[in-house]
C-alpha positions, 0 to 999 in steps of 0.5 A: 413209603417213598422211593429215595435217591439211595433206592435209585442208586442201589436198585439201578446202580447208577451214579447219584453223586455229581453235577445236576442234570439240568439243561435246555428244553427249547433247543432245535432238536433236529440240529442236536440230532444232526450234530450228535447222531449224524442224522437229522429227522425230517421236518415236523408235520403240524398237528400230526402224531406221524412226525418223526420228531415231536418236541424233544421226543423222537421215534425209536423206529426212525433211529433204529433204521439209521443205526441198524448196521454196526459201524465199519472197522475203519470208520471215523471216531466221529461215527463211533461217537454217534453210534455210542450216543445212539445206544446210550440214548436208547438205553436211557430212554428205555430204562431210565426216562420212560414215558407213556408212548412206547414208540418215542424216546426223549432227546433231553439226555442227549445234550449231556453226551457232548462229548460222551466222556462228560456223561459220567460227571452227572448225577443220573440217579437224581435225574431219574428220581426227578423224572419219576416223581414228575410222572407220578405227579402227572398221574395223580391229577384227577383228569389223568387218563393214562398211567405213565410208563415210568410208573411201571418202573416202580 
């Protein structure tokens, strides 16, 4: 028995109808963060897992520090959008697109939140199912050392 798209829709209550969630993976993620979150992480440290940004994954702690305080009542619409992007990104990273590192979130969904009202036109359920099966495939390799965090969702 396997998990189906209908299971994702029923169990998680997210959209399964809509545009496919396909996008670029070779973006300049620091610039994407600056444009959509209002903060650009410091440059990567070569061959170090202490970097804030590693490929398309960013540290939760760094993000949380930038968005610790809620926006002021008289703040601009742009800042409100940035806070909304942050909260959606963290929610998606913590619940839908998990990986084995508990301290980073994937920035891949962020590109679909520009502008934020476009997010509802995508089939997020399909993306979650594809993500899950990708990690199941990785975990089934005989040289896999760890079980991916996404498998815990199952």
